[in-house]
VOGU-3710 file (C-alpha; in Angstrom, 3 decimals, decimal comma):
1> mskrivivgg> 3,571/12,510/-45,506  3,530/15,762/-47,568  4,809/18,861/-45,313  4,358/22,873/-46,131  7,969/24,171/-46,154  9,243/27,297/-46,233  12,820/28,000/-47,743  14,509/31,538/-46,993  16,794/32,393/-49,717  16,839/31,599/-53,407
11> gviglctayy> 20,569/30,424/-54,191  21,960/27,110/-55,426  21,269/26,243/-52,003  18,018/27,464/-50,895  16,872/26,111/-54,725  18,274/22,664/-54,614  16,629/22,010/-50,638  13,308/23,169/-52,789  13,831/20,676/-55,886  14,587/17,803/-53,737
21> aaelghrvtv> 12,125/18,670/-51,407  9,425/18,599/-53,983  10,498/15,862/-55,480  9,614/14,018/-52,255  6,444/15,173/-52,453  6,456/18,489/-50,057  4,926/21,692/-50,841  7,191/24,511/-51,042  7,623/28,483/-51,236  11,193/30,293/-51,408
31> fdraseedrg> 11,345/33,929/-50,442  14,060/36,090/-51,730  14,979/38,937/-50,952  16,426/39,902/-54,571  15,106/39,792/-57,962  14,999/36,617/-60,378  17,424/38,593/-62,654  19,675/39,213/-60,018  23,148/37,082/-60,725  24,523/36,825/-57,021
41> csygnagmit> 27,080/34,496/-55,858  25,499/31,184/-57,592  25,673/32,666/-60,930  29,210/34,264/-61,223  31,570/31,579/-59,467  34,008/29,402/-61,518  31,249/26,612/-61,755  33,522/23,900/-60,273  32,624/20,565/-58,721  35,625/20,039/-56,233
51> pshfvplaap> 36,484/16,511/-54,490  39,941/17,857/-54,504  38,948/20,396/-51,957  38,534/18,442/-49,052  40,802/20,548/-47,093  38,725/23,450/-44,748  39,667/26,723/-44,912  40,752/26,540/-41,432  43,630/24,566/-41,782  47,470/24,922/-40,369
61> gairlalkwm> 49,406/27,516/-41,862  45,931/29,772/-43,073  46,649/32,247/-40,653  50,412/32,539/-41,516  49,402/32,977/-45,364  46,351/35,517/-44,232  48,614/37,377/-42,410  51,409/37,760/-45,210  48,671/38,798/-47,924  45,907/40,639/-45,946
71> wnpespfymk> 48,043/44,202/-46,370  48,197/43,263/-49,994  44,792/44,653/-51,645  45,797/42,316/-54,880  46,537/39,271/-52,989  44,675/36,040/-53,190  43,507/36,968/-49,900  42,175/40,683/-48,110  40,811/41,513/-44,774  40,598/45,402/-44,248
81> prldrrliew> 41,910/45,612/-40,335  38,550/47,469/-38,234  37,177/47,051/-35,031  34,166/44,833/-35,604  33,042/42,337/-32,389  31,337/39,972/-35,069  35,149/39,985/-36,900  37,132/39,873/-33,965  34,861/36,653/-32,660  34,809/34,648/-36,146
91> awrfrqaata> 38,849/35,309/-36,733  39,142/33,900/-33,163  37,339/31,202/-33,994  38,957/31,047/-36,945  42,571/30,865/-35,294  41,189/27,980/-32,927  39,833/25,458/-35,931  43,225/26,125/-37,966  44,586/22,867/-36,639  46,179/19,571/-38,201
101> ahvsesapll> 43,193/17,468/-35,945  40,439/19,553/-37,137  41,833/18,834/-41,030  42,139/14,974/-39,854  38,613/15,041/-38,987  36,579/17,541/-41,547  38,731/16,065/-44,226  36,933/12,696/-44,688  33,375/14,351/-44,505  34,137/17,056/-47,291
111> lqlnlagrgc> 35,214/14,757/-49,472  32,502/12,356/-48,885  30,016/15,562/-49,470  32,082/16,702/-52,387  31,870/12,874/-54,214  28,121/12,879/-53,546  27,844/16,522/-55,253  29,442/15,097/-58,268  26,868/12,231/-58,115  24,349/14,661/-58,036
121> feqltrewgd> 24,886/16,403/-60,965  25,537/13,442/-63,155  22,149/12,024/-62,353  20,540/15,333/-63,168  22,224/15,373/-66,167  20,668/11,636/-66,994  17,278/13,212/-65,754  17,121/16,881/-67,739  19,684/16,317/-70,571  23,078/18,069/-71,075
131> vfgltpkgii> 21,536/21,448/-70,122  24,342/22,857/-67,945  27,496/21,321/-69,432  28,700/19,439/-66,940  32,039/18,283/-67,781  33,970/15,014/-65,897  37,130/16,051/-67,223  39,168/16,700/-63,579  40,683/19,522/-62,751  44,239/20,747/-62,820
141> micnteegle> 46,301/22,199/-60,013  48,993/24,481/-61,614  52,107/25,257/-59,724  54,398/28,179/-60,859  56,869/27,309/-58,135  58,486/24,453/-56,664  57,564/25,463/-53,272  54,139/25,565/-54,498  54,189/22,161/-56,282  55,737/20,954/-52,879
151> hevataatgr> 52,533/22,070/-50,900  50,151/20,746/-53,738  52,006/17,609/-54,064  51,697/17,126/-49,996  48,114/17,870/-50,026  47,830/15,182/-52,934  49,260/12,316/-50,319  46,337/13,487/-48,111  43,918/12,986/-51,088  45,274/9,444/-52,042
161> alglpveild> 45,313/8,239/-48,210  41,601/9,241/-48,257  40,984/7,064/-51,387  41,523/10,041/-54,045  42,859/9,656/-57,447  45,303/11,883/-57,713  48,059/12,195/-60,514  51,223/14,121/-60,373  52,462/15,932/-63,370  55,961/17,526/-63,988
171> akqlaamepg> 56,328/20,368/-66,966  56,303/18,091/-69,958  53,360/16,201/-68,557  51,610/19,291/-67,916  52,101/20,670/-71,343  51,007/17,209/-73,078  47,617/18,001/-71,155  47,210/21,314/-72,215  49,061/21,003/-75,750  47,242/24,287/-77,006
181> lsmraaggvy> 48,132/26,501/-74,125  51,603/28,333/-73,047  52,239/27,693/-69,282  55,059/28,826/-67,155  54,704/26,309/-64,475  57,074/23,994/-62,320  54,262/21,075/-62,432  50,990/20,177/-61,440  48,806/17,959/-59,768  45,431/16,698/-61,771
191> fpmdayltpd> 42,256/15,866/-59,755  40,424/13,604/-62,224  37,251/13,413/-59,789  36,920/16,849/-60,097  34,346/18,492/-62,479  32,713/21,846/-63,977  29,543/23,021/-65,468  28,331/26,681/-66,729  26,350/28,183/-63,058  24,134/30,434/-64,693
201> rfmsalierl> 22,852/27,440/-67,128  22,158/24,734/-63,894  20,558/27,750/-62,053  18,200/28,440/-64,895  17,338/24,844/-65,632  16,707/24,564/-61,998  14,190/27,453/-61,581  12,195/25,944/-64,885  12,361/22,476/-62,877  10,649/24,022/-59,556
211> rergvdlawn> 8,319/25,855/-61,702  7,356/22,471/-63,420  6,657/21,511/-59,968  4,832/23,931/-58,607  7,133/25,207/-56,516  6,155/29,003/-55,250  9,493/31,309/-56,036  8,485/34,728/-54,552  11,213/37,305/-55,334  11,846/40,405/-53,928
221> tpvtgwnrge> 10,425/39,584/-51,024  12,107/39,438/-47,973  11,882/37,985/-44,504  11,158/40,434/-42,438  10,234/38,487/-39,020  9,152/35,452/-37,290  6,240/34,465/-35,412  7,293/32,147/-32,462  5,555/29,178/-30,934  6,166/26,841/-28,235
231> gridgvmtsr> 9,525/25,131/-29,224  8,872/26,179/-32,958  8,124/28,336/-35,755  4,539/29,031/-36,821  5,410/31,141/-39,561  7,335/34,055/-41,119  6,270/37,341/-41,724  7,076/38,668/-45,424  6,675/41,982/-47,462  3,341/39,812/-48,655
241> gavnadefvi> 2,674/39,226/-45,276  2,225/36,326/-43,042  3,427/32,340/-43,784  2,388/29,502/-41,894  4,136/26,223/-42,920  5,354/22,797/-41,123  9,200/23,241/-41,869  11,200/26,411/-42,328  15,057/26,503/-43,573  17,137/29,475/-43,611
251> cggawtaaia> 19,457/28,951/-46,947  20,564/33,007/-46,672  23,793/32,737/-48,027  25,816/35,743/-46,850  22,771/37,227/-45,194  21,946/33,692/-43,142  23,584/35,143/-40,275  21,503/38,328/-39,663  18,145/36,191/-40,369  19,420/33,676/-37,484
261> rqlklrlpmq> 19,867/36,961/-35,238  16,517/37,777/-35,789  15,190/34,545/-33,380  18,556/35,392/-31,448  20,310/32,346/-32,840  24,096/32,740/-33,385  25,977/31,616/-36,082  29,289/32,785/-36,817  29,842/33,756/-40,264  31,585/36,263/-42,655
271> agkgysltlp> 31,172/37,121/-45,995  34,061/36,709/-48,287  33,785/38,564/-51,661  35,453/36,988/-54,827  35,586/38,082/-58,031  35,239/36,740/-61,505  35,830/37,807/-65,294  34,495/36,274/-68,379  35,978/36,151/-71,419  33,309/35,303/-74,159
281> rprkqpaham> 35,882/34,993/-77,184  39,213/33,695/-75,758  42,478/33,967/-77,827  43,022/30,123/-76,481  40,785/28,136/-74,953  41,770/25,639/-72,128  41,545/21,919/-72,704  40,825/21,291/-69,103  39,611/23,846/-66,068  42,261/24,662/-64,032
291> ilsearvavt> 43,623/26,580/-60,675  46,493/28,336/-60,326  48,152/27,389/-57,747  49,787/29,910/-55,327  47,793/33,012/-56,791  44,362/30,959/-55,856  42,953/31,727/-59,258  40,119/29,456/-61,000  40,198/29,038/-64,975  37,290/27,196/-66,150
301> pmgsavrfgg> 36,349/26,715/-69,500  32,454/27,513/-70,232  31,384/26,651/-73,570  33,103/28,973/-75,995  34,033/31,196/-73,158  36,449/30,899/-70,380  36,317/32,348/-66,871  38,464/33,279/-64,511  37,617/33,559/-60,949  39,517/34,251/-57,605
311> tmeitgeitg> 40,347/36,206/-54,353  38,722/36,131/-50,758  38,111/39,822/-49,719  36,329/39,641/-45,847  34,005/42,321/-46,142  32,565/42,123/-42,987  28,796/39,994/-42,418  25,679/41,831/-42,433  27,505/45,407/-43,711  29,724/42,899/-45,732
321> tdlsinparv> 26,968/42,818/-48,398  28,928/45,242/-50,453  29,010/44,313/-53,774  31,224/46,806/-55,076  34,488/46,244/-57,080  37,755/47,104/-55,761  40,023/47,437/-58,686  43,306/46,041/-57,108  41,444/42,898/-56,590  40,652/42,686/-60,395
331> rgivnavsky> 44,285/43,701/-61,183  45,600/40,671/-58,560  43,652/38,217/-60,937  44,510/39,618/-64,753  48,092/39,819/-63,048  47,900/36,505/-62,171  46,632/35,248/-65,154  49,467/36,697/-67,209  51,781/35,376/-64,904  50,832/31,643/-65,249
341> lpdftaddfq> 49,428/31,618/-68,751  51,403/33,969/-71,173  48,888/33,568/-73,806  46,549/36,158/-71,959  47,291/39,984/-71,037  45,627/42,553/-69,670  44,750/43,929/-72,840  42,355/40,582/-73,185  40,694/42,026/-70,239  40,178/45,980/-70,829
351> evqpwaglrp> 36,444/45,340/-71,689  35,366/42,624/-69,421  32,903/43,738/-66,888  33,646/42,024/-63,635  31,230/40,319/-61,219  31,516/40,177/-57,451  30,082/37,837/-55,370  29,718/36,752/-51,461  30,356/33,909/-50,108  29,251/32,874/-46,632
361> cspdglpyig> 31,946/31,756/-44,989  31,701/29,854/-41,378  35,274/30,112/-38,901  36,113/26,493/-39,216  35,606/25,896/-43,029  32,440/23,903/-42,769  28,688/24,315/-43,638  25,939/25,042/-41,126  23,544/21,991/-42,009  21,242/20,962/-39,330
371> rfqsfdnlsv> 18,147/21,639/-37,191  18,553/24,130/-34,642  18,058/22,719/-31,173  16,024/25,801/-29,936  12,944/25,029/-32,429  11,871/21,534/-33,504  10,907/23,130/-37,173  13,842/25,079/-38,162  16,616/24,355/-40,082  19,688/25,422/-41,912
381> aaghammgls> 21,843/25,065/-44,831  24,780/27,858/-45,514  28,203/28,602/-45,145  29,479/26,955/-47,723  32,093/29,219/-48,507  33,914/28,357/-51,820  31,780/24,983/-52,205  28,487/26,249/-52,484  27,490/25,015/-56,280  29,629/21,505/-55,658
391> lgpitgklms> 27,774/21,117/-52,408  24,448/22,484/-53,663  22,561/19,317/-54,525  23,836/17,112/-51,895  22,992/19,844/-49,472  19,357/19,929/-50,952  19,324/16,374/-50,601  20,534/15,745/-47,214  18,142/18,629/-45,952  15,172/16,656/-47,995
401> ellsgsapsi> 15,734/13,766/-46,131  16,169/15,507/-42,736  12,930/17,415/-43,469  11,314/13,965/-44,243  11,704/12,977/-41,260  14,434/10,558/-42,375  18,182/10,047/-41,406  20,414/12,092/-43,827  21,955/9,602/-46,309  25,582/11,155/-45,011
411> pierlspdry> 25,876/11,809/-40,948  25,514/15,738/-40,704  26,338/15,792/-36,932  29,988/17,769/-37,525  27,961/20,395/-39,505  25,078/21,214/-36,641  24,416/24,955/-36,349  24,580/24,660/-32,760  28,289/24,143/-33,002  28,716/27,481/-32,004
421> a> 25,589/28,208/-29,639
//
C-alpha cells in the first residue's frame, strides 16, 4: 500500500531513504533546513565505502588515545574541554561502550551493513551508469611506524576471522602497489572489498533520480514543530505550513538530536567536525585510495583530483553546528600528508579552500536506525559518524522496508533509537 512519507533531512541518509521508498511506490516529501547548493557532510567527505571499518568508534584504547590527542589541536582527535551536560553524558556513555565485548557484538553487524552498502552502490551503478565514479579497487591502510602496523595487523586478523579478505603488505609490496608515489611507510594493510567514489557526483545523481520519481524536495524549509496524536505523529510544522503524512523519518544528521527533543525524545549525539582539502590537479595521483593510519587521514583519487580528509573535532551537539575552519586542524592534515607522502608539500595546499562538515556521532559508534516506541509512525536514521556515505544506500533500503511494513533484510535491533531512552 502506498504511503505518504515525510523525511526530515536532505543529506545522503535522508535522500537514500527517499529514493528506496519512492522505488516501492510511496509518495515522499523531503524537508531540509539548508539550500540545495549547501555542501554539507554528504558532499565533502572522503568518498570511501568501507567494509574495513567494522570496529565502532567506541572501542578499547579509544579513551587513552583521545586523552593523548585532545590537548593537541593538530592531532587526529580534538575536543575543547568545557562544562556541557550533554557532552559529559555522551562521553560517559562512550566510555561505557568502549569495551571488547561491545566490539565483538558490533563488528559483525557493521561489516554486514558495509558490505550490503557496497552491493547497493554496485546495483545503482548498473542501473544509473557510471555517473559517480565507483571504483572497487580497495583501500590501503598506510602505516608510518612499526607500532601502527602491528595495530592494523591485529585489526586485519579480526577482519579475517569475520570472513573479510585482507592482505598484509611489507614496505616493498606497498611500493609495488603504488609505483608512482613516494612513501615513508613501515608497511600496510590492503582491504580489497573497500571502494570509493566522488560524493558530490553521487549526490547530484541521486537528486536527479528523486526528481524523476516525483519526490518533493523542499530545501530551505526547516521543521519547526510537530502535530502529535495519540501515540502517533499527525503532521509537521514547517516554514511552508503544516504537512500531514502516514510516516515520518528524522534524518537530520548532526541536528537529529535537537529535532528529536522537540518530541521529548533522547538521542545522545555529538557533532564531530571533519575537514577535507581537494587538489584539482595534483602533482602525483595515487593508484588507490588510502588511509594514513596513525594520522587518521584519508586520501582519495576523484577523477583527475585527489582529496585529503580527516580529523574528528567534537564541537558540541546543537551548539556544535559551527562550521568555522580551525587552521590548526587543517595544518594537522597537511603535515600528516607530507610525513607519509613526501611528493606532496605544504605549498601544494596554499591555494586550496578547506571544507568542513559535521558528522553525527552516537556514543557507542553505531547508527540509530528504526522506529521509536513512543510513536508508531516515527522513525530515525542518523548517527553514522564517518560511515554516512558508505551506509547511505543500505540505510535507505532498510528504512524503506520498515516503512512498507516488511521486516528489514538485515536485523537492526541493536540500532534501536530507544537504546538510551
